[in-house]
NUNUMI-247520 format. One record per atom (N, C-alpha, C): residue number from 1; residue in three letters; atom name; y, x, z. Coordinates in steps of 0.02 Angstrom, whole numbers, plus 50000, padded with zeros to 5 digits. Layout:
! residues N
<rec i="NUM" aa="ALA" at="CA" py="Y" px="X" pz="Z"/>
...
END
This chain:
! residues 72
<rec i="1" aa="UNK" at="N" py="55695" px="54718" pz="56315"/>
<rec i="1" aa="UNK" at="CA" py="55708" px="54693" pz="56248"/>
<rec i="1" aa="UNK" at="C" py="55642" px="54690" pz="56209"/>
<rec i="2" aa="UNK" at="N" py="55628" px="54634" pz="56181"/>
<rec i="2" aa="UNK" at="CA" py="55566" px="54623" pz="56144"/>
<rec i="2" aa="UNK" at="C" py="55580" px="54630" pz="56069"/>
<rec i="3" aa="UNK" at="N" py="55538" px="54669" pz="56035"/>
<rec i="3" aa="UNK" at="CA" py="55544" px="54677" pz="55963"/>
<rec i="3" aa="UNK" at="C" py="55500" px="54626" pz="55928"/>
<rec i="4" aa="UNK" at="N" py="55524" px="54598" pz="55872"/>
<rec i="4" aa="UNK" at="CA" py="55480" px="54553" pz="55835"/>
<rec i="4" aa="UNK" at="C" py="55430" px="54596" pz="55796"/>
<rec i="5" aa="UNK" at="N" py="55383" px="54563" pz="55765"/>
<rec i="5" aa="UNK" at="CA" py="55328" px="54599" pz="55732"/>
<rec i="5" aa="UNK" at="C" py="55353" px="54644" pz="55675"/>
<rec i="6" aa="UNK" at="N" py="55401" px="54620" pz="55635"/>
<rec i="6" aa="UNK" at="CA" py="55427" px="54659" pz="55580"/>
<rec i="6" aa="UNK" at="C" py="55463" px="54722" pz="55606"/>
<rec i="7" aa="UNK" at="N" py="55503" px="54714" pz="55659"/>
<rec i="7" aa="UNK" at="CA" py="55538" px="54771" pz="55687"/>
<rec i="7" aa="UNK" at="C" py="55489" px="54822" pz="55715"/>
<rec i="8" aa="UNK" at="N" py="55436" px="54798" pz="55748"/>
<rec i="8" aa="UNK" at="CA" py="55385" px="54842" pz="55776"/>
<rec i="8" aa="UNK" at="C" py="55350" px="54880" pz="55720"/>
<rec i="9" aa="UNK" at="N" py="55332" px="54846" pz="55666"/>
<rec i="9" aa="UNK" at="CA" py="55301" px="54879" pz="55609"/>
<rec i="9" aa="UNK" at="C" py="55347" px="54932" pz="55579"/>
<rec i="10" aa="UNK" at="N" py="55411" px="54915" pz="55573"/>
<rec i="10" aa="UNK" at="CA" py="55460" px="54962" pz="55547"/>
<rec i="10" aa="UNK" at="C" py="55466" px="55024" pz="55590"/>
<rec i="11" aa="UNK" at="N" py="55467" px="55014" pz="55656"/>
<rec i="11" aa="UNK" at="CA" py="55472" px="55069" pz="55702"/>
<rec i="11" aa="UNK" at="C" py="55411" px="55114" pz="55698"/>
<rec i="12" aa="UNK" at="N" py="55352" px="55084" pz="55692"/>
<rec i="12" aa="UNK" at="CA" py="55291" px="55123" pz="55686"/>
<rec i="12" aa="UNK" at="C" py="55291" px="55163" pz="55620"/>
<rec i="13" aa="UNK" at="N" py="55316" px="55133" pz="55566"/>
<rec i="13" aa="UNK" at="CA" py="55321" px="55168" pz="55502"/>
<rec i="13" aa="UNK" at="C" py="55368" px="55228" pz="55507"/>
<rec i="14" aa="UNK" at="N" py="55425" px="55218" pz="55540"/>
<rec i="14" aa="UNK" at="CA" py="55474" px="55271" pz="55548"/>
<rec i="14" aa="UNK" at="C" py="55444" px="55328" pz="55589"/>
<rec i="15" aa="UNK" at="N" py="55410" px="55312" pz="55643"/>
<rec i="15" aa="UNK" at="CA" py="55378" px="55363" pz="55684"/>
<rec i="15" aa="UNK" at="C" py="55326" px="55402" pz="55644"/>
<rec i="16" aa="UNK" at="N" py="55287" px="55366" pz="55604"/>
<rec i="16" aa="UNK" at="CA" py="55235" px="55398" pz="55564"/>
<rec i="16" aa="UNK" at="C" py="55266" px="55445" pz="55512"/>
<rec i="17" aa="UNK" at="N" py="55318" px="55423" pz="55478"/>
<rec i="17" aa="UNK" at="CA" py="55350" px="55463" pz="55426"/>
<rec i="17" aa="UNK" at="C" py="55381" px="55525" pz="55456"/>
<rec i="18" aa="UNK" at="N" py="55416" px="55519" pz="55512"/>
<rec i="18" aa="UNK" at="CA" py="55446" px="55577" pz="55544"/>
<rec i="18" aa="UNK" at="C" py="55392" px="55625" pz="55568"/>
<rec i="19" aa="UNK" at="N" py="55337" px="55598" pz="55594"/>
<rec i="19" aa="UNK" at="CA" py="55281" px="55640" pz="55615"/>
<rec i="19" aa="UNK" at="C" py="55250" px="55679" pz="55557"/>
<rec i="20" aa="UNK" at="N" py="55243" px="55646" pz="55500"/>
<rec i="20" aa="UNK" at="CA" py="55216" px="55680" pz="55441"/>
<rec i="20" aa="UNK" at="C" py="55263" px="55736" pz="55418"/>
<rec i="21" aa="UNK" at="N" py="55328" px="55723" pz="55420"/>
<rec i="21" aa="UNK" at="CA" py="55376" px="55775" pz="55400"/>
<rec i="21" aa="UNK" at="C" py="55374" px="55833" pz="55449"/>
<rec i="22" aa="UNK" at="N" py="55369" px="55818" pz="55513"/>
<rec i="22" aa="UNK" at="CA" py="55365" px="55871" pz="55564"/>
<rec i="22" aa="UNK" at="C" py="55301" px="55913" pz="55555"/>
<rec i="23" aa="UNK" at="N" py="55246" px="55880" pz="55540"/>
<rec i="23" aa="UNK" at="CA" py="55183" px="55915" pz="55528"/>
<rec i="23" aa="UNK" at="C" py="55189" px="55962" pz="55468"/>
<rec i="24" aa="UNK" at="N" py="55221" px="55937" pz="55414"/>
<rec i="24" aa="UNK" at="CA" py="55230" px="55979" pz="55355"/>
<rec i="24" aa="UNK" at="C" py="55271" px="56041" pz="55372"/>
<rec i="25" aa="UNK" at="N" py="55325" px="56031" pz="55412"/>
<rec i="25" aa="UNK" at="CA" py="55367" px="56088" pz="55431"/>
<rec i="25" aa="UNK" at="C" py="55328" px="56138" pz="55473"/>
<rec i="26" aa="UNK" at="N" py="55289" px="56113" pz="55521"/>
<rec i="26" aa="UNK" at="CA" py="55249" px="56158" pz="55563"/>
<rec i="26" aa="UNK" at="C" py="55198" px="56197" pz="55522"/>
<rec i="27" aa="UNK" at="N" py="55165" px="56163" pz="55476"/>
<rec i="27" aa="UNK" at="CA" py="55116" px="56197" pz="55432"/>
<rec i="27" aa="UNK" at="C" py="55149" px="56249" pz="55387"/>
<rec i="28" aa="UNK" at="N" py="55212" px="56238" pz="55372"/>
<rec i="28" aa="UNK" at="CA" py="55250" px="56285" pz="55330"/>
<rec i="28" aa="UNK" at="C" py="55284" px="56339" pz="55372"/>
<rec i="29" aa="UNK" at="N" py="55273" px="56336" pz="55437"/>
<rec i="29" aa="UNK" at="CA" py="55303" px="56384" pz="55485"/>
<rec i="29" aa="UNK" at="C" py="55379" px="56382" pz="55484"/>
<rec i="30" aa="UNK" at="N" py="55406" px="56322" pz="55474"/>
<rec i="30" aa="UNK" at="CA" py="55479" px="56313" pz="55476"/>
<rec i="30" aa="UNK" at="C" py="55496" px="56277" pz="55541"/>
<rec i="31" aa="UNK" at="N" py="55556" px="56288" pz="55567"/>
<rec i="31" aa="UNK" at="CA" py="55576" px="56254" pz="55629"/>
<rec i="31" aa="UNK" at="C" py="55581" px="56178" pz="55619"/>
<rec i="32" aa="UNK" at="N" py="55558" px="56142" pz="55668"/>
<rec i="32" aa="UNK" at="CA" py="55563" px="56069" pz="55666"/>
<rec i="32" aa="UNK" at="C" py="55628" px="56049" pz="55699"/>
<rec i="33" aa="UNK" at="N" py="55678" px="56035" pz="55659"/>
<rec i="33" aa="UNK" at="CA" py="55742" px="56011" pz="55684"/>
<rec i="33" aa="UNK" at="C" py="55767" px="55956" pz="55637"/>
<rec i="34" aa="UNK" at="N" py="55820" px="55924" pz="55657"/>
<rec i="34" aa="UNK" at="CA" py="55844" px="55866" pz="55618"/>
<rec i="34" aa="UNK" at="C" py="55862" px="55885" pz="55546"/>
<rec i="35" aa="UNK" at="N" py="55895" px="55943" pz="55537"/>
<rec i="35" aa="UNK" at="CA" py="55914" px="55963" pz="55469"/>
<rec i="35" aa="UNK" at="C" py="55853" px="55972" pz="55424"/>
<rec i="36" aa="UNK" at="N" py="55802" px="56007" pz="55450"/>
<rec i="36" aa="UNK" at="CA" py="55742" px="56018" pz="55410"/>
<rec i="36" aa="UNK" at="C" py="55703" px="55953" pz="55399"/>
<rec i="37" aa="UNK" at="N" py="55701" px="55910" pz="55449"/>
<rec i="37" aa="UNK" at="CA" py="55668" px="55846" pz="55440"/>
<rec i="37" aa="UNK" at="C" py="55702" px="55805" pz="55385"/>
<rec i="38" aa="UNK" at="N" py="55768" px="55804" pz="55385"/>
<rec i="38" aa="UNK" at="CA" py="55805" px="55767" pz="55333"/>
<rec i="38" aa="UNK" at="C" py="55792" px="55798" pz="55265"/>
<rec i="39" aa="UNK" at="N" py="55787" px="55864" pz="55260"/>
<rec i="39" aa="UNK" at="CA" py="55772" px="55896" pz="55197"/>
<rec i="39" aa="UNK" at="C" py="55705" px="55873" pz="55170"/>
<rec i="40" aa="UNK" at="N" py="55653" px="55872" pz="55213"/>
<rec i="40" aa="UNK" at="CA" py="55587" px="55850" pz="55192"/>
<rec i="40" aa="UNK" at="C" py="55588" px="55776" pz="55172"/>
<rec i="41" aa="UNK" at="N" py="55621" px="55735" pz="55212"/>
<rec i="41" aa="UNK" at="CA" py="55623" px="55663" pz="55198"/>
<rec i="41" aa="UNK" at="C" py="55660" px="55648" pz="55133"/>
<rec i="42" aa="UNK" at="N" py="55714" px="55684" pz="55119"/>
<rec i="42" aa="UNK" at="CA" py="55750" px="55675" pz="55056"/>
<rec i="42" aa="UNK" at="C" py="55707" px="55693" pz="54996"/>
<rec i="43" aa="UNK" at="N" py="55671" px="55749" pz="55002"/>
<rec i="43" aa="UNK" at="CA" py="55627" px="55770" pz="54947"/>
<rec i="43" aa="UNK" at="C" py="55572" px="55719" pz="54936"/>
<rec i="44" aa="UNK" at="N" py="55545" px="55694" pz="54990"/>
<rec i="44" aa="UNK" at="CA" py="55491" px="55644" pz="54984"/>
<rec i="44" aa="UNK" at="C" py="55517" px="55579" pz="54954"/>
<rec i="45" aa="UNK" at="N" py="55578" px="55559" pz="54974"/>
<rec i="45" aa="UNK" at="CA" py="55608" px="55498" pz="54948"/>
<rec i="45" aa="UNK" at="C" py="55615" px="55501" pz="54872"/>
<rec i="46" aa="UNK" at="N" py="55633" px="55560" pz="54846"/>
<rec i="46" aa="UNK" at="CA" py="55641" px="55568" pz="54774"/>
<rec i="46" aa="UNK" at="C" py="55573" px="55563" pz="54739"/>
<rec i="47" aa="UNK" at="N" py="55520" px="55586" pz="54772"/>
<rec i="47" aa="UNK" at="CA" py="55454" px="55589" pz="54740"/>
<rec i="47" aa="UNK" at="C" py="55416" px="55523" pz="54741"/>
<rec i="48" aa="UNK" at="N" py="55430" px="55479" pz="54789"/>
<rec i="48" aa="UNK" at="CA" py="55391" px="55417" pz="54794"/>
<rec i="48" aa="UNK" at="C" py="55418" px="55363" pz="54748"/>
<rec i="49" aa="UNK" at="N" py="55374" px="55319" pz="54727"/>
<rec i="49" aa="UNK" at="CA" py="55394" px="55264" pz="54683"/>
<rec i="49" aa="UNK" at="C" py="55396" px="55197" pz="54721"/>
<rec i="50" aa="UNK" at="N" py="55359" px="55192" pz="54775"/>
<rec i="50" aa="UNK" at="CA" py="55354" px="55129" pz="54813"/>
<rec i="50" aa="UNK" at="C" py="55420" px="55114" pz="54849"/>
<rec i="51" aa="UNK" at="N" py="55449" px="55056" pz="54835"/>
<rec i="51" aa="UNK" at="CA" py="55514" px="55037" pz="54862"/>
<rec i="51" aa="UNK" at="C" py="55514" px="55033" pz="54938"/>
<rec i="52" aa="UNK" at="N" py="55461" px="55006" pz="54968"/>
<rec i="52" aa="UNK" at="CA" py="55457" px="54999" pz="55040"/>
<rec i="52" aa="UNK" at="C" py="55459" px="55068" pz="55074"/>
<rec i="53" aa="UNK" at="N" py="55422" px="55114" pz="55047"/>
<rec i="53" aa="UNK" at="CA" py="55421" px="55182" pz="55075"/>
<rec i="53" aa="UNK" at="C" py="55488" px="55216" pz="55066"/>
<rec i="54" aa="UNK" at="N" py="55521" px="55204" pz="55009"/>
<rec i="54" aa="UNK" at="CA" py="55587" px="55232" pz="54998"/>
<rec i="54" aa="UNK" at="C" py="55636" px="55206" pz="55050"/>
<rec i="55" aa="UNK" at="N" py="55632" px="55141" pz="55066"/>
<rec i="55" aa="UNK" at="CA" py="55676" px="55112" pz="55117"/>
<rec i="55" aa="UNK" at="C" py="55661" px="55142" pz="55186"/>
<rec i="56" aa="UNK" at="N" py="55598" px="55151" pz="55202"/>
<rec i="56" aa="UNK" at="CA" py="55580" px="55181" pz="55266"/>
<rec i="56" aa="UNK" at="C" py="55606" px="55252" pz="55271"/>
<rec i="57" aa="UNK" at="N" py="55599" px="55290" pz="55217"/>
<rec i="57" aa="UNK" at="CA" py="55624" px="55359" pz="55216"/>
<rec i="57" aa="UNK" at="C" py="55700" px="55360" pz="55224"/>
<rec i="58" aa="UNK" at="N" py="55734" px="55315" pz="55190"/>
<rec i="58" aa="UNK" at="CA" py="55807" px="55311" pz="55196"/>
<rec i="58" aa="UNK" at="C" py="55828" px="55293" pz="55267"/>
<rec i="59" aa="UNK" at="N" py="55792" px="55248" pz="55299"/>
<rec i="59" aa="UNK" at="CA" py="55806" px="55229" pz="55368"/>
<rec i="59" aa="UNK" at="C" py="55796" px="55289" pz="55414"/>
<rec i="60" aa="UNK" at="N" py="55744" px="55328" pz="55403"/>
<rec i="60" aa="UNK" at="CA" py="55732" px="55388" pz="55443"/>
<rec i="60" aa="UNK" at="C" py="55789" px="55438" pz="55435"/>
<rec i="61" aa="UNK" at="N" py="55811" px="55447" pz="55374"/>
<rec i="61" aa="UNK" at="CA" py="55866" px="55494" pz="55361"/>
<rec i="61" aa="UNK" at="C" py="55929" px="55471" pz="55396"/>
<rec i="62" aa="UNK" at="N" py="55945" px="55406" pz="55392"/>
<rec i="62" aa="UNK" at="CA" py="56004" px="55380" pz="55426"/>
<rec i="62" aa="UNK" at="C" py="55999" px="55389" pz="55502"/>
<rec i="63" aa="UNK" at="N" py="55939" px="55377" pz="55530"/>
<rec i="63" aa="UNK" at="CA" py="55928" px="55385" pz="55602"/>
<rec i="63" aa="UNK" at="C" py="55941" px="55457" pz="55622"/>
<rec i="64" aa="UNK" at="N" py="55913" px="55505" pz="55585"/>
<rec i="64" aa="UNK" at="CA" py="55921" px="55575" pz="55603"/>
<rec i="64" aa="UNK" at="C" py="55994" px="55597" pz="55594"/>
<rec i="65" aa="UNK" at="N" py="56027" px="55572" pz="55542"/>
<rec i="65" aa="UNK" at="CA" py="56097" px="55589" pz="55531"/>
<rec i="65" aa="UNK" at="C" py="56140" px="55564" pz="55590"/>
<rec i="66" aa="UNK" at="N" py="56124" px="55504" pz="55614"/>
<rec i="66" aa="UNK" at="CA" py="56160" px="55476" pz="55671"/>
<rec i="66" aa="UNK" at="C" py="56148" px="55518" pz="55734"/>
<rec i="67" aa="UNK" at="N" py="56087" px="55542" pz="55741"/>
<rec i="67" aa="UNK" at="CA" py="56071" px="55584" pz="55799"/>
<rec i="67" aa="UNK" at="C" py="56107" px="55651" pz="55797"/>
<rec i="68" aa="UNK" at="N" py="56119" px="55677" pz="55737"/>
<rec i="68" aa="UNK" at="CA" py="56156" px="55740" pz="55731"/>
<rec i="68" aa="UNK" at="C" py="56229" px="55731" pz="55752"/>
<rec i="69" aa="UNK" at="N" py="56257" px="55674" pz="55734"/>
<rec i="69" aa="UNK" at="CA" py="56327" px="55660" pz="55749"/>
<rec i="69" aa="UNK" at="C" py="56336" px="55644" pz="55823"/>
<rec i="70" aa="UNK" at="N" py="56288" px="55607" pz="55852"/>
<rec i="70" aa="UNK" at="CA" py="56295" px="55584" pz="55921"/>
<rec i="70" aa="UNK" at="C" py="56229" px="55597" pz="55958"/>
<rec i="71" aa="UNK" at="N" py="56217" px="55659" pz="55979"/>
<rec i="71" aa="UNK" at="CA" py="56154" px="55673" pz="56015"/>
<rec i="71" aa="UNK" at="C" py="56152" px="55640" pz="56083"/>
<rec i="72" aa="UNK" at="N" py="56091" px="55626" pz="56106"/>
<rec i="72" aa="UNK" at="CA" py="56083" px="55595" pz="56172"/>
<rec i="72" aa="UNK" at="C" py="56095" px="55644" pz="56227"/>
END
């Protein structure tokens, strides 16, 4: 399956945002799990003003929530 350029950019943004949240958790000596990642992403979503970043954060939260309900 081939992703178009917009989808690829979105996927890279999601990976970057989740990576930043995981790094913050590790630096804070907190466990990196879906619940804690969602906590960090929600807090960051409230603090940012840029609409594109808010959408990316919301997408990340939805992805993690879906993973909690239906793990691989």
